[in-house]
C-alpha positions as CSV (number, residue, x, y, z in Angstrom):
1,M,28.8,69.3,112.5
2,S,31.0,72.2,112.6
3,H,31.5,74.6,109.7
4,R,34.9,75.5,108.8
5,F,35.6,78.7,106.9
6,T,38.0,78.4,104.1
7,P,40.5,81.2,103.5
8,S,38.9,82.2,100.2
9,F,35.4,82.4,101.8
10,S,36.8,84.5,104.6
11,C,38.5,86.9,102.2
12,S,35.4,87.2,100.1
13,L,33.4,88.2,103.3
14,C,36.0,90.8,104.2
15,V,36.0,92.3,100.7
16,A,32.2,92.4,100.7
17,A,32.1,94.0,104.1
18,L,34.7,96.7,103.1
19,L,32.8,97.5,99.9
20,L,29.5,97.9,101.8
21,A,31.1,100.1,104.4
22,G,32.8,102.2,101.8
23,C,29.7,102.8,99.7
24,Q,28.0,105.4,101.9
25,A,26.7,108.6,100.4
26,E,28.7,111.7,101.2
27,P,26.8,114.4,103.0
28,E,25.8,117.4,100.8
29,V,27.9,120.4,101.8
30,T,26.9,123.9,100.8
31,Y,28.9,127.0,101.4
32,G,26.3,129.6,101.0
33,L,27.4,130.7,97.5
34,Q,24.8,131.6,95.0
35,P,25.5,130.5,91.4
36,L,25.8,133.3,88.9
37,E,24.0,132.6,85.7
38,I,25.7,134.2,82.8
39,S,23.3,135.1,80.0
40,A,23.9,134.7,76.3
41,S,22.3,138.0,75.3
42,T,20.4,141.1,76.5
43,A,17.1,139.6,75.4
44,E,16.1,138.7,79.0
45,K,16.9,142.2,80.5
46,D,13.5,143.8,80.6
47,R,13.3,145.3,84.1
48,V,14.8,148.6,85.1
49,K,16.9,148.6,88.3
50,S,15.8,151.0,91.0
51,I,18.2,153.7,91.8
52,E,19.1,151.9,95.0
53,Q,19.8,148.7,93.2
54,W,21.9,150.5,90.5
55,I,24.0,152.2,93.2
56,T,24.6,149.1,95.3
57,I,25.4,146.9,92.2
58,L,27.7,149.6,90.8
59,H,29.6,149.8,94.1
60,A,29.9,146.0,94.3
61,D,31.1,145.9,90.7
62,L,33.8,148.6,91.2
63,F,34.9,147.9,94.7
64,G,34.2,144.2,95.2
65,E,32.3,144.8,98.4
66,A,28.9,145.9,99.6
67,L,28.0,149.6,100.1
68,G,27.2,150.5,103.7
69,S,23.7,151.7,104.5
70,A,24.8,155.1,105.7
71,E,26.7,155.7,102.4
72,L,23.8,154.4,100.4
73,F,21.4,156.8,102.2
74,E,23.7,159.8,101.4
75,I,24.0,158.9,97.8
76,K,20.3,158.4,97.5
77,Q,19.7,161.8,99.1
78,A,22.1,163.4,96.5
79,F,20.2,161.6,93.6
80,A,16.9,162.9,95.0
81,S,18.3,166.5,94.8
82,V,19.3,166.2,91.2
83,G,16.7,166.5,88.4
84,D,18.7,164.8,85.7
85,Q,19.3,161.3,86.7
86,E,21.8,160.6,83.9
87,I,24.0,163.5,85.1
88,A,23.7,162.1,88.7
89,R,24.8,158.7,87.5
90,A,27.7,160.1,85.6
91,V,28.9,162.2,88.6
92,L,28.6,159.2,90.9
93,V,30.6,156.9,88.5
94,S,33.2,159.7,88.2
95,N,33.5,160.0,92.0
96,F,33.8,156.3,92.4
97,M,36.5,156.1,89.8
98,R,38.6,158.7,91.7
99,D,38.5,156.6,94.8
100,A,41.8,154.8,95.5
101,E,40.0,151.6,96.5
102,V,38.3,151.0,93.1
103,Q,39.4,147.7,91.6
104,L,40.7,148.4,88.1
105,P,42.8,146.1,86.0
106,E,46.3,147.3,85.0
107,A,46.4,149.7,82.1
108,G,48.5,147.3,80.0
109,I,45.9,144.5,80.1
110,I,44.0,146.0,77.1
111,A,47.1,145.6,74.8
112,Q,48.3,142.3,76.4
113,D,45.0,140.4,76.4
114,P,42.2,142.4,74.7
115,D,39.8,139.4,74.5
116,G,40.2,138.5,78.1
117,F,39.7,142.1,79.1
118,I,36.6,142.4,76.9
119,D,35.1,139.1,78.3
120,E,35.9,140.1,81.9
121,T,34.3,143.5,81.4
122,Y,31.1,142.1,79.9
123,I,30.8,139.6,82.6
124,R,31.5,142.0,85.4
125,F,29.1,144.7,84.3
126,L,26.5,143.0,82.0
127,V,26.6,139.5,83.5
128,R,27.0,137.9,80.1
129,Y,29.6,137.1,77.5
130,P,29.8,139.5,74.5
131,T,28.5,138.3,71.2
132,E,31.2,137.8,68.4
133,A,30.0,141.1,66.8
134,E,30.5,142.9,70.2
135,R,33.9,141.3,70.8
136,T,35.1,142.2,67.3
137,W,33.8,145.8,67.6
138,M,35.4,146.3,71.0
139,R,38.7,144.7,69.9
140,N,38.9,147.0,66.9
141,Y,37.8,150.0,68.9
142,L,40.5,149.4,71.6
143,S,43.2,148.7,69.1
144,S,42.4,151.9,67.2
145,N,42.3,154.0,70.4
146,P,45.5,153.2,72.3
147,T,44.7,155.9,74.9
148,M,41.7,154.0,76.2
149,T,42.1,152.9,79.8
150,P,40.2,150.4,81.9
151,E,38.8,153.3,83.8
152,L,37.2,154.8,80.6
153,V,35.8,151.4,79.5
154,Y,34.4,150.7,82.9
155,T,32.8,154.1,83.0
156,A,31.2,153.6,79.6
157,F,29.8,150.2,80.7
158,A,28.6,151.5,84.0
159,L,26.7,154.3,82.2
160,S,25.3,152.1,79.5
161,E,21.6,151.5,79.0
162,E,22.0,147.8,79.4
163,Y,23.6,148.3,82.8
164,L,20.4,150.0,84.0
165,H,18.5,146.8,83.4
166,Y,18.4,143.3,84.8
């Protein structure tokens, strides 16, 4: 007794085979990127950054790249020779701001998109979004001080007490 396959049975087998072959799990691919968790507030920031951490993070925030070990060593030596660490931080931020490689937004961005500028600045320096009160205060401050530049705002954020913590 021979079995004959009917066309509908053959088609059903082909469809089933294709479905089974097409239902394989895709391999997990990672690219070595670490997710950046953006906090809602400053409540979790209770640890002070070491001077080395602060310098390297500041450089990455302003230049978009890591600081070389030789440059870090020189800057740490300068910090060790200054008694007032607040002054040392202010001088370093000022020196970084004079570098042509620092990554600053265009000056007109504050007037064109104040909320975008405010959000980007908070995320860049404080790794969180501003609260509505902070956003409103900053928006009012920037609109009432038309001479404010991204450089001045970035300097203020880099020297803020919250930036010293993580």
